[in-house]
C-alpha positions as CSV (number, residue, x, y, z in Angstrom):
1,M,45.9,-72.6,-215.7
2,S,44.2,-71.2,-212.7
3,V,44.0,-72.6,-209.2
4,F,40.7,-71.1,-207.3
5,Y,41.6,-70.8,-203.8
6,V,37.7,-71.0,-201.5
7,P,37.8,-72.5,-197.6
8,S,36.1,-75.7,-198.0
9,A,32.9,-74.8,-195.7
10,N,31.2,-71.4,-196.2
11,L,29.1,-70.0,-193.5
12,I,26.7,-67.6,-194.6
13,G,23.2,-65.8,-193.1
14,A,21.9,-64.7,-190.2
15,G,22.0,-66.4,-187.3
16,V,25.0,-68.6,-188.9
17,V,27.2,-67.9,-186.4
18,N,25.2,-70.2,-183.8
19,E,26.2,-73.5,-186.0
20,I,29.8,-73.0,-185.7
21,G,29.7,-75.9,-182.2
22,S,28.1,-78.9,-184.4
23,Y,31.1,-77.8,-187.5
24,I,33.4,-77.7,-185.4
25,K,32.7,-81.0,-183.4
26,E,32.7,-83.1,-186.9
27,L,36.0,-82.3,-186.9
28,G,37.5,-82.8,-184.2
29,Y,39.0,-80.3,-182.8
30,R,39.3,-79.8,-179.0
31,K,40.6,-76.7,-177.6
32,A,40.5,-72.8,-179.6
33,L,43.2,-69.3,-179.0
34,L,39.9,-67.6,-179.8
35,V,41.9,-64.3,-181.3
36,T,40.1,-61.0,-181.0
37,D,40.3,-57.3,-179.7
38,S,39.6,-55.5,-176.3
39,F,36.5,-53.6,-178.0
40,L,35.0,-57.1,-179.4
41,A,36.6,-59.1,-176.0
42,S,34.4,-56.3,-174.1
43,G,30.9,-55.7,-175.9
44,P,28.0,-58.1,-176.5
45,L,29.0,-59.4,-179.4
46,L,31.4,-62.2,-178.2
47,A,28.6,-64.2,-176.3
48,K,27.5,-65.0,-179.7
49,V,30.4,-66.5,-180.8
50,T,30.9,-67.8,-176.9
51,K,27.3,-68.9,-176.4
52,P,27.6,-72.5,-179.3
53,L,30.7,-72.9,-178.2
54,D,30.0,-73.2,-174.4
55,D,26.4,-75.5,-176.2
56,A,28.9,-77.8,-177.1
57,G,31.2,-78.7,-174.7
58,I,34.5,-76.7,-177.2
59,S,36.9,-75.3,-174.8
60,Y,38.9,-72.0,-175.5
61,V,40.7,-69.4,-174.3
62,L,40.3,-65.7,-175.0
63,F,43.5,-63.5,-176.6
64,K,42.2,-59.6,-176.9
65,D,45.0,-57.8,-177.6
66,V,45.2,-57.3,-181.2
67,E,45.4,-54.0,-182.1
68,P,43.4,-52.2,-185.9
69,N,46.6,-52.6,-187.2
70,P,47.4,-55.4,-186.3
71,T,51.4,-56.1,-185.5
72,C,54.8,-58.7,-185.1
73,K,54.2,-58.7,-181.4
74,N,50.1,-59.3,-181.1
75,V,51.1,-62.3,-183.5
76,M,54.4,-63.3,-180.8
77,D,52.1,-62.9,-178.2
78,G,49.0,-65.2,-179.2
79,L,51.3,-67.6,-180.0
80,A,52.6,-67.6,-176.5
81,V,49.5,-68.0,-175.0
82,L,47.9,-71.1,-178.0
83,K,51.3,-72.7,-177.3
84,E,51.3,-72.5,-173.0
85,D,47.6,-73.4,-173.3
86,A,47.9,-76.4,-175.5
87,C,45.4,-75.0,-178.2
88,D,44.7,-77.1,-181.8
89,F,42.8,-75.1,-183.2
90,I,42.1,-71.5,-184.0
91,I,38.4,-68.9,-183.9
92,S,38.8,-65.3,-185.5
93,F,36.4,-62.9,-184.3
94,G,36.3,-60.0,-185.6
95,G,37.6,-58.2,-188.9
96,G,40.7,-57.8,-190.8
97,S,42.5,-57.3,-188.3
98,P,42.3,-60.6,-186.0
99,Q,41.5,-62.3,-188.7
100,D,45.0,-61.5,-190.0
101,A,46.8,-62.0,-186.7
102,A,44.6,-65.8,-186.7
103,S,46.3,-65.9,-190.3
104,C,50.2,-65.8,-189.2
105,I,50.1,-67.5,-186.0
106,S,48.2,-70.7,-187.6
107,V,51.2,-70.4,-190.0
108,I,54.2,-70.0,-187.5
109,A,52.3,-73.1,-185.0
110,T,53.0,-75.0,-187.4
111,N,56.4,-74.1,-189.3
112,G,57.5,-72.0,-186.7
113,G,60.1,-69.2,-186.6
114,K,58.5,-64.9,-186.8
115,P,56.5,-63.1,-189.0
116,Q,59.0,-61.6,-191.1
117,D,60.1,-65.4,-192.1
118,Y,56.5,-65.2,-194.0
119,E,56.7,-61.5,-196.4
120,G,55.8,-62.4,-199.8
121,L,54.2,-65.6,-201.4
122,H,53.9,-68.5,-200.6
123,K,56.8,-68.7,-198.0
124,S,55.6,-71.4,-195.7
125,K,56.1,-75.2,-196.2
126,E,53.2,-76.7,-193.7
127,K,49.8,-75.9,-193.8
128,G,48.5,-74.0,-190.7
129,L,47.1,-75.0,-188.0
130,P,43.3,-75.0,-188.6
131,V,41.2,-71.8,-188.7
132,V,37.3,-70.8,-187.8
133,A,37.0,-67.0,-189.0
134,I,33.8,-65.7,-187.9
135,N,33.8,-62.0,-189.9
136,T,32.1,-58.6,-187.5
137,T,32.2,-56.1,-190.2
138,A,31.5,-56.6,-194.1
139,G,35.3,-54.8,-196.2
140,T,37.7,-56.6,-195.7
141,S,37.5,-60.9,-196.9
142,A,40.5,-61.9,-195.0
143,E,38.3,-64.9,-193.4
144,I,38.5,-66.4,-197.1
145,T,41.7,-65.6,-198.7
146,I,45.4,-66.3,-198.5
147,N,46.3,-63.0,-197.8
148,Y,46.8,-61.1,-194.6
149,V,48.9,-58.4,-193.4
150,I,51.2,-57.7,-190.4
151,T,52.5,-54.3,-189.0
152,D,56.3,-54.5,-188.7
153,E,56.8,-52.1,-186.0
154,D,60.6,-51.6,-186.3
155,R,60.6,-50.8,-189.8
156,K,57.2,-49.1,-189.9
157,V,55.9,-51.5,-192.4
158,K,52.9,-53.6,-193.5
159,M,54.3,-56.8,-194.5
160,V,52.0,-59.1,-197.0
161,M,51.9,-62.5,-196.6
162,V,49.6,-64.5,-200.0
163,D,50.5,-68.3,-198.5
164,K,47.7,-70.8,-199.6
165,N,49.0,-73.0,-195.9
166,S,47.1,-69.3,-193.9
167,L,43.6,-70.2,-195.6
168,A,40.7,-70.5,-193.3
169,A,39.5,-74.0,-193.3
170,I,35.4,-72.5,-192.3
171,S,33.9,-69.3,-192.9
172,V,31.8,-67.1,-190.7
173,N,29.6,-64.7,-192.5
174,D,26.9,-63.3,-190.6
175,P,25.1,-60.5,-191.2
176,E,23.8,-60.0,-187.8
177,L,26.6,-59.3,-186.0
178,M,27.3,-56.4,-188.3
179,Y,24.4,-54.5,-187.8
180,D,25.9,-52.0,-185.1
181,K,28.5,-50.8,-185.9
182,P,29.7,-47.2,-186.2
183,K,28.9,-45.3,-189.7
184,A,32.2,-44.7,-190.3
185,L,33.8,-48.8,-189.3
186,T,31.0,-49.6,-192.4
187,A,32.0,-46.5,-194.7
188,A,35.4,-47.9,-194.5
189,T,35.6,-51.8,-194.5
190,G,32.7,-51.1,-197.4
191,M,35.2,-49.2,-199.5
192,D,37.6,-51.5,-198.9
193,A,35.5,-54.4,-200.4
194,L,34.9,-52.1,-203.5
195,T,38.8,-51.6,-204.0
196,H,38.8,-55.3,-203.7
197,A,36.3,-56.1,-206.4
198,I,37.5,-52.9,-208.3
199,E,41.3,-54.3,-208.1
200,S,41.2,-57.9,-209.5
201,L,39.0,-56.5,-212.2
202,V,41.5,-54.3,-214.0
203,T,44.3,-56.7,-212.6
204,P,45.4,-58.5,-215.3
205,G,45.2,-62.2,-213.5
206,A,41.6,-62.0,-213.7
207,Y,40.0,-64.3,-215.6
208,P,36.0,-65.1,-216.2
209,I,35.2,-66.9,-213.2
210,T,37.0,-63.6,-210.7
211,E,35.7,-61.2,-213.3
212,K,32.2,-62.5,-213.1
213,L,32.4,-62.5,-208.9
214,S,34.0,-58.9,-209.6
215,M,31.4,-57.4,-211.1
216,G,28.8,-58.7,-208.7
217,A,30.3,-57.7,-205.4
218,I,30.6,-53.8,-207.6
219,E,26.7,-54.5,-208.1
220,L,25.7,-55.1,-204.8
221,I,28.6,-52.5,-203.0
222,R,27.4,-49.7,-205.0
223,E,23.9,-50.3,-204.4
224,N,23.4,-51.4,-200.7
225,L,26.5,-49.6,-199.0
226,P,24.9,-46.3,-198.9
227,K,21.6,-48.2,-197.7
228,V,23.7,-49.4,-195.0
229,V,25.8,-46.6,-193.4
230,E,22.6,-44.4,-193.3
231,N,21.2,-47.5,-191.6
232,G,23.5,-50.6,-189.9
233,H,19.6,-52.1,-189.0
234,D,18.7,-52.8,-192.6
235,A,18.4,-56.2,-192.3
236,E,18.7,-57.3,-196.2
237,S,21.8,-54.6,-197.6
238,R,23.9,-56.4,-194.8
239,A,22.5,-59.2,-196.9
240,N,23.2,-58.3,-199.7
241,M,27.1,-56.4,-198.1
242,V,27.9,-60.0,-197.1
243,N,27.1,-61.5,-200.6
244,A,29.1,-58.7,-201.4
245,I,32.5,-59.6,-200.0
246,F,32.4,-62.7,-200.3
247,L,32.0,-62.4,-204.1
248,G,34.7,-59.9,-203.8
249,G,37.5,-62.2,-201.8
250,M,36.6,-65.0,-203.5
251,A,38.0,-62.4,-206.8
252,F,40.9,-60.6,-205.5
253,N,41.4,-63.8,-203.7
254,N,42.6,-65.9,-206.8
255,A,43.1,-63.0,-209.4
256,G,45.3,-60.5,-206.8
257,L,45.0,-57.3,-206.0
258,G,46.8,-53.7,-207.2
259,Y,49.2,-51.0,-206.5
260,V,46.0,-49.2,-204.6
261,H,47.1,-51.3,-201.7
262,S,50.4,-51.8,-202.0
263,M,50.0,-47.8,-201.0
264,A,47.9,-48.4,-198.4
265,H,49.6,-50.7,-197.0
266,Q,52.0,-47.8,-196.4
267,L,50.0,-45.3,-195.4
268,G,48.9,-48.0,-192.6
269,A,52.3,-48.5,-191.8
270,V,53.3,-45.4,-190.7
271,Y,50.3,-43.3,-189.6
272,N,48.0,-46.4,-188.1
273,L,45.0,-45.1,-190.2
274,P,42.4,-47.3,-191.0
275,H,42.7,-49.8,-193.8
276,G,39.2,-49.0,-195.3
277,V,40.2,-45.6,-195.5
278,C,43.1,-45.6,-197.4
279,C,41.6,-47.4,-200.1
280,A,39.3,-45.3,-200.2
281,M,40.8,-42.0,-200.3
282,L,43.4,-43.9,-203.3
283,L,41.3,-45.3,-205.4
284,P,40.3,-43.0,-208.2
285,I,44.1,-41.2,-208.0
286,V,45.3,-44.6,-209.0
287,E,42.5,-46.0,-210.7
288,R,42.7,-42.7,-213.5
289,E,46.1,-43.5,-213.4
290,N,45.6,-47.0,-214.9
291,A,42.7,-45.8,-217.3
292,K,45.2,-44.3,-219.0
293,R,47.1,-47.6,-219.8
294,V,44.4,-49.9,-219.8
295,P,41.0,-47.6,-220.6
296,E,39.3,-51.4,-222.4
297,K,39.3,-52.9,-218.5
298,F,37.1,-49.7,-216.8
299,R,33.8,-50.9,-219.3
300,L,33.2,-53.4,-217.2
301,V,34.4,-51.6,-214.0
302,A,30.9,-48.8,-215.5
303,R,28.4,-51.7,-216.2
304,A,29.0,-52.8,-212.6
305,L,28.6,-49.5,-211.7
306,G,25.5,-48.7,-213.8
307,F,26.4,-47.2,-216.8
308,D,24.9,-48.0,-219.6
309,I,28.7,-49.2,-221.6
310,A,26.4,-49.7,-225.4
311,G,27.9,-47.2,-227.7
312,K,30.4,-45.7,-225.6
313,T,34.3,-45.3,-225.2
314,D,36.8,-47.0,-223.4
315,V,37.4,-43.8,-222.1
316,E,34.3,-42.8,-221.2
317,C,33.3,-45.8,-219.5
318,A,36.8,-45.4,-217.6
319,K,35.8,-41.0,-216.7
320,Y,32.2,-42.8,-215.8
321,A,33.9,-45.2,-213.5
322,I,36.1,-43.4,-212.0
323,A,33.7,-40.1,-211.4
324,E,31.4,-43.1,-209.5
325,I,34.0,-43.9,-207.2
326,E,34.3,-40.5,-206.1
327,R,30.7,-39.7,-205.6
328,L,30.2,-43.0,-203.9
329,S,33.2,-42.2,-201.6
330,E,31.9,-38.7,-200.8
331,V,28.0,-40.1,-199.7
332,V,29.1,-42.6,-197.4
333,G,31.3,-39.6,-195.7
334,I,35.0,-40.5,-196.5
335,P,37.9,-38.4,-196.3
336,K,38.9,-36.4,-199.0
337,R,42.1,-35.1,-198.2
338,L,44.5,-36.5,-195.5
339,T,45.2,-33.0,-194.0
340,E,41.2,-34.0,-192.9
341,L,42.6,-36.9,-190.5
342,N,45.9,-34.7,-188.8
343,I,48.5,-35.8,-191.8
344,K,50.2,-32.4,-192.6
345,E,52.2,-32.8,-195.9
346,E,55.6,-31.1,-194.7
347,E,55.4,-34.0,-192.9
348,F,55.4,-36.3,-194.7
349,D,58.1,-38.7,-196.0
350,F,57.1,-39.1,-199.5
351,E,59.4,-41.0,-200.4
352,Y,60.0,-43.6,-197.8
353,L,55.8,-44.7,-198.8
354,S,57.5,-44.8,-202.2
355,K,59.7,-46.6,-201.7
356,N,58.4,-49.4,-199.7
357,A,54.5,-49.7,-201.7
358,L,56.9,-49.9,-205.4
359,I,57.9,-53.2,-203.4
360,D,55.1,-54.1,-202.1
361,A,53.1,-57.5,-202.3
362,C,50.8,-56.3,-204.2
363,A,52.2,-54.1,-206.7
364,P,53.0,-56.8,-209.5
365,G,49.1,-57.0,-210.3
366,N,48.2,-53.7,-211.0
367,P,48.3,-52.9,-214.9
368,F,51.0,-51.1,-214.6
369,M,54.2,-50.4,-212.6
370,P,54.9,-47.3,-211.8
371,T,57.8,-45.1,-210.8
372,L,59.3,-44.4,-207.8
373,E,58.2,-40.2,-209.1
374,E,54.6,-41.7,-210.3
375,T,53.9,-43.2,-206.9
376,I,55.4,-39.7,-204.9
377,A,52.8,-37.9,-207.2
378,M,50.0,-40.2,-207.0
379,Y,50.9,-39.7,-202.7
380,K,50.6,-36.0,-203.1
381,K,47.2,-34.9,-204.2
382,L,45.8,-37.0,-201.1
383,F,46.7,-33.6,-199.7
C-alpha cells in the first residue's frame, strides 16, 4: 500500500499570491503568525503578502528572526510570539528555512514540547496548527512536504522530522516572487530540487507515480535551471522551475530521499553552509556509489537528463547521468571543493559528520547503507 501526501490546496502560477486572502477567509482563520527571515522582512516582497492580507481584513503579527539554517531557538522564539499574540494559524514566507521553522512551530503549538521531541518519523500525535506556506525559491519544496529540518545548535546536528501532521493547509508557488533572487541562490536551490528528484527516483521507496513525477522534475530542471540562473526574469523558465519543484516535492514527499541529504544535513549543521550547495557537491559523489549497486535505476535518470537509452547498458546510462549532473553543477556555478568555501581538510571532523550521517532520517532511503568508512571516503572527495 502507498500513501500519497500533498497539501489540500495548492496555488501555482504568476500572480497567485494576490489571491491568498480569499482562500484564507474561506477557511475561517483569524490571526496569523507571519514567519519569515530578516532579509525578506526588510525587502519589497513582503508587501506582496501583506497587501492581500490587509485587503481581506486578515490580522497578522510578524516574526522575522528565522536564520538560514533554522535553530531550536528560532522555533521556540516564534512559538512564544504565536502564543503571546493568540494566533490561530501560521503563514510561512520564504525558502526552506522559514518553511521548516513554521512547520516545527505548527507541530509544537498543538502537541507541546520542544523541537528535539519530534526528530524522526511521525512523532507528533495531533495535527499541527494550519500553515499557509508561501514559497520564494525554486528548490526546497518545503511548502508541500511532510519533511522539515531544524538545527540543534547545542549538538550541532540537523534534526530531520518527517511528520504528516506538519503538512501545510495551503501552498503558494508564485514565480513572480522569485524573479530577483541572486544567481547563486537560484543555482543552489535549483540543484537541491534536482537532488530531490534524483534521490526520489533511485530510492527503493519509489513507485510508478513517484517515478513519473521525479522524471518530469528532472527534465524541467535540466532544461530551465541554466536559463533562470542566467536571467532571473525569464518568466517561462521561472514558471517551469516552479512546476519542477512541485513535481519533485510530491515525489520525494512520498518516495523518500537518500544519503546525499543525510550527508548534506551534517555539513549545514556544523559549517552553516547553504543546503543546496551541499547537496549539489555531494550528488555525483553519492550517486556514483549508488550506481555500483543499482545501475538499473539510472536508466530512468539518464533518460530524464536527455540521454537516448535505446541499446545502452545500465552502466552506460549511469555514467552519462553522473557526468550530466557534474556538467549542470559547473554550468550554474556550484563550487567543486569545500576549500572554495573556506573549509580546510585538516580541520574537518570526518568521523563526527559521518557518524551523524549514518543515523540521519534520510539514510534508510538510500539504495544501500554505507559504512562509516565509506561515508568518510565520500566526504574526503569534497576536498
